[in-house]
C-alpha positions as CSV (number, residue, x, y, z in Angstrom):
1,X,-64.0,-35.8,-77.5
2,X,-66.5,-33.0,-76.8
3,X,-68.9,-33.6,-74.0
4,X,-72.2,-31.8,-73.5
5,X,-72.2,-29.1,-70.8
6,X,-73.5,-30.4,-67.4
7,X,-77.2,-29.9,-66.7
8,X,-77.8,-29.2,-63.0
9,X,-81.0,-29.4,-61.0
10,X,-81.6,-25.8,-59.9
11,X,-84.4,-25.7,-57.3
12,X,-84.0,-22.1,-56.3
13,X,-83.0,-19.2,-58.6
14,X,-84.8,-16.2,-57.3
15,X,-83.9,-16.2,-53.6
16,X,-80.3,-17.2,-53.1
17,X,-78.2,-17.5,-49.9
18,X,-75.7,-14.9,-48.9
19,X,-73.0,-16.8,-47.0
20,X,-72.0,-20.3,-48.0
21,X,-69.6,-22.9,-46.6
22,X,-68.1,-25.6,-48.9
23,X,-67.8,-28.6,-46.6
24,X,-65.0,-31.2,-46.8
25,X,-65.8,-33.5,-49.7
26,X,-66.4,-37.2,-49.1
27,X,-63.8,-39.3,-51.0
28,X,-65.3,-42.4,-52.7
29,X,-62.1,-43.1,-54.7
30,X,-58.9,-45.0,-54.1
31,X,-56.9,-41.8,-54.3
32,X,-56.4,-40.6,-50.7
33,X,-56.0,-37.0,-51.8
34,X,-59.1,-36.8,-54.1
35,X,-61.5,-35.2,-51.6
36,X,-59.1,-32.5,-50.6
37,X,-57.9,-31.8,-54.2
38,X,-61.3,-31.6,-55.8
39,X,-62.7,-29.4,-52.9
40,X,-59.8,-27.0,-53.3
41,X,-60.4,-26.7,-57.0
42,X,-64.1,-26.3,-56.5
43,X,-63.6,-23.6,-53.9
44,X,-61.2,-21.7,-56.2
45,X,-63.8,-21.4,-58.9
46,X,-66.7,-20.9,-56.5
47,X,-65.0,-18.0,-54.8
48,X,-65.4,-15.9,-58.0
49,X,-69.2,-16.0,-57.7
50,X,-71.1,-13.3,-55.8
51,X,-71.5,-15.2,-52.6
52,X,-69.7,-14.6,-49.3
53,X,-67.8,-17.8,-48.8
54,X,-65.7,-19.1,-45.9
55,X,-62.1,-20.2,-46.2
56,X,-61.9,-24.0,-46.1
57,X,-59.4,-24.0,-43.2
58,X,-61.9,-21.9,-41.1
59,X,-64.6,-24.4,-41.9
60,X,-62.4,-27.4,-41.1
61,X,-61.2,-25.9,-37.8
62,X,-64.7,-25.2,-36.7
63,X,-66.0,-28.7,-37.7
64,X,-63.0,-30.3,-35.9
65,X,-63.6,-28.2,-32.8
66,X,-67.3,-29.3,-32.8
67,X,-66.4,-32.9,-33.5
68,X,-68.3,-33.3,-36.8
69,X,-65.4,-33.1,-39.3
70,X,-64.9,-36.9,-39.3
71,X,-68.6,-37.5,-39.8
72,X,-68.8,-35.2,-42.8
73,X,-65.7,-36.7,-44.5
74,X,-67.1,-40.2,-43.9
75,X,-70.4,-39.2,-45.5
76,X,-72.5,-39.5,-42.4
77,X,-75.6,-37.3,-42.0
78,X,-75.1,-34.0,-40.2
79,X,-78.1,-31.7,-40.4
80,X,-77.8,-28.5,-42.4
81,X,-79.5,-26.7,-39.5
82,X,-76.7,-27.7,-37.2
83,X,-74.0,-26.9,-39.7
84,X,-75.6,-23.4,-40.3
85,X,-75.5,-22.7,-36.6
86,X,-71.9,-23.9,-36.1
87,X,-70.6,-22.1,-39.2
88,X,-72.9,-19.0,-39.2
89,X,-73.9,-19.6,-42.9
90,X,-77.1,-19.6,-44.9
91,X,-76.3,-22.6,-47.0
92,X,-73.7,-25.4,-47.3
93,X,-72.3,-27.3,-50.2
94,X,-71.9,-31.0,-49.7
95,X,-69.6,-32.9,-52.2
96,X,-68.8,-36.5,-52.9
97,X,-65.8,-37.2,-55.2
98,X,-66.8,-40.2,-57.3
99,X,-63.7,-40.6,-59.4
100,X,-60.3,-39.1,-59.8
101,X,-58.0,-41.3,-61.7
102,X,-56.8,-42.6,-65.0
103,X,-56.8,-45.5,-67.4
104,X,-53.5,-45.9,-69.0
105,X,-52.8,-48.1,-72.0
106,X,-49.4,-47.8,-73.7
107,X,-50.5,-45.2,-76.3
108,X,-53.7,-43.8,-74.6
109,X,-54.6,-42.3,-71.3
110,X,-58.0,-41.3,-70.0
111,X,-57.9,-39.1,-66.9
112,X,-61.3,-38.6,-65.3
113,X,-62.8,-36.7,-62.4
114,X,-66.3,-37.1,-61.1
115,X,-68.2,-35.2,-58.4
116,X,-71.7,-35.2,-56.9
117,X,-72.4,-31.8,-55.2
118,X,-75.4,-30.0,-53.8
119,X,-76.1,-26.7,-52.2
120,X,-78.8,-26.7,-49.5
121,X,-80.4,-24.1,-47.3
122,X,-79.3,-24.5,-43.7
123,X,-82.7,-23.4,-42.3
124,X,-84.8,-25.9,-44.2
125,X,-82.4,-28.4,-45.7
126,X,-84.1,-27.8,-49.0
127,X,-81.8,-28.1,-52.1
128,X,-80.9,-25.0,-54.0
129,X,-78.7,-26.6,-56.7
130,X,-77.3,-30.1,-57.3
131,X,-75.3,-31.7,-60.0
132,X,-73.4,-35.0,-60.6
133,X,-70.8,-34.6,-63.4
134,X,-67.8,-36.5,-64.7
135,X,-65.3,-35.3,-67.2
136,X,-62.7,-37.2,-69.2
137,X,-59.4,-35.8,-70.4
138,X,-58.2,-38.2,-73.1
139,X,-54.7,-38.2,-74.6
140,X,-52.9,-40.4,-77.1
141,X,-52.0,-41.0,-80.7
142,X,-51.9,-43.7,-83.2
143,X,-48.2,-44.2,-84.0
144,X,-47.3,-45.5,-87.5
145,X,-43.6,-45.8,-87.0
146,X,-41.4,-47.4,-84.3
147,X,-40.0,-43.9,-83.5
148,X,-43.6,-42.6,-83.4
149,X,-44.5,-45.4,-81.0
150,X,-41.7,-44.5,-78.6
151,X,-42.6,-40.8,-78.7
152,X,-46.3,-41.6,-78.1
153,X,-45.5,-44.0,-75.2
154,X,-43.3,-41.3,-73.6
155,X,-45.9,-38.6,-74.1
156,X,-48.7,-40.7,-72.7
157,X,-46.6,-41.7,-69.7
158,X,-45.8,-38.1,-69.0
159,X,-49.5,-37.2,-69.1
160,X,-50.1,-40.0,-66.6
161,X,-48.6,-37.9,-63.8
162,X,-50.1,-36.0,-60.8
163,X,-50.5,-32.8,-62.9
164,X,-53.3,-34.5,-64.9
165,X,-55.2,-35.1,-61.7
166,X,-55.1,-31.4,-60.9
167,X,-56.1,-30.5,-64.5
168,X,-59.0,-33.0,-64.4
169,X,-60.2,-31.7,-61.0
170,X,-59.9,-28.1,-62.2
171,X,-61.8,-28.7,-65.4
172,X,-64.5,-30.6,-63.5
173,X,-64.9,-27.8,-60.9
174,X,-64.9,-25.1,-63.5
175,X,-67.7,-26.8,-65.5
176,X,-69.8,-27.5,-62.4
177,X,-69.4,-24.0,-60.8
178,X,-70.5,-22.4,-64.1
179,X,-73.9,-24.0,-63.5
180,X,-74.5,-22.6,-60.0
181,X,-77.0,-19.7,-59.9
182,X,-75.0,-16.5,-59.3
183,X,-76.7,-13.7,-57.4
184,X,-76.3,-10.2,-58.9
185,X,-74.3,-9.0,-55.9
186,X,-74.1,-9.5,-52.2
187,X,-73.7,-6.9,-49.4
188,X,-72.2,-7.5,-46.0
């Protein structure tokens, strides 16, 4: 099923930040690894843009040292100004994983991933870009023979594994990052 491309709210396109930190994502799902997995995929695609980005482990170590990591992963408010000072960045990206899972019915599976993300200036807390997006990866067949039923059940069960979570998180992140304004080039 084709889905329309995501339409972000872009508040700033002409003056963009130089250095950005992608903060740990808040996990609103029942999957305990969703926040980490989706953030990793988002970072992988974001790193191809013309921003100076910080490695997630550097961000996490700094946030833990300054005792704000748990607040961020719990979705508590931490001011962008404070984060900018702690991390030495112009902007931060907040993320909230809304879904990462599947619906499985004998001959059909729907693996979905959803994320709400926003990039904000550290100095003013003004948004630069924000988007909430969910993707669905659907698989399944309509079997017409008993052998076809067995093959379809097997194929659907195989697609029900962890790899489909990674694929859904990857597709979601790729689509979302493609909507972020990309500066023409950044100098150190």
